[in-house]
N, C-alpha and C positions, 0 to 999 in steps of 0.2 A: 949361817946367820944366827947369832946367839939368841936374839929375841924370839925367833921362831922355835928354836930348841927349848927355850925356857917356857914358852906358852904351851907347847905340846906336853912337856913334862908336868906342868901345872895341871893341865886338863886330865892327864893320866892319874895324878895324885888325888884330884878332886873326885874321882869316880866313886870311891868308897863313901864319901859324904853325900854325893848325889843320890846313891841308892838308899841312904837313910832318910831321904826326903828333906834335907837341909836346903832351904830356898836360896840362901846366900851363896852356897856352893854351886847351885844350878845357874844362878845369875852370873857368877864369875866365869863359869864354864862357857856360857853363852857369849860373854865378852871375848873370851879366847877364840871362839868360833868366828866371831865378827872380825877380829884382828887377822886371823888366818885367811878368811875370805877376802878381806880388803887387800891382802898381799897375794891373793890367788894361790894359796898354798894348802887348801883343804883337800 
């Protein structure tokens, strides 16, 4: 599923920004978790 692969890649790429404390990156990562959870793929 392309969307799942894209969301997982997005979360991986956001990791460096989350460690810097960027709130927008953390929020976007949380939305990715919600997406994956909704599709039971976490």
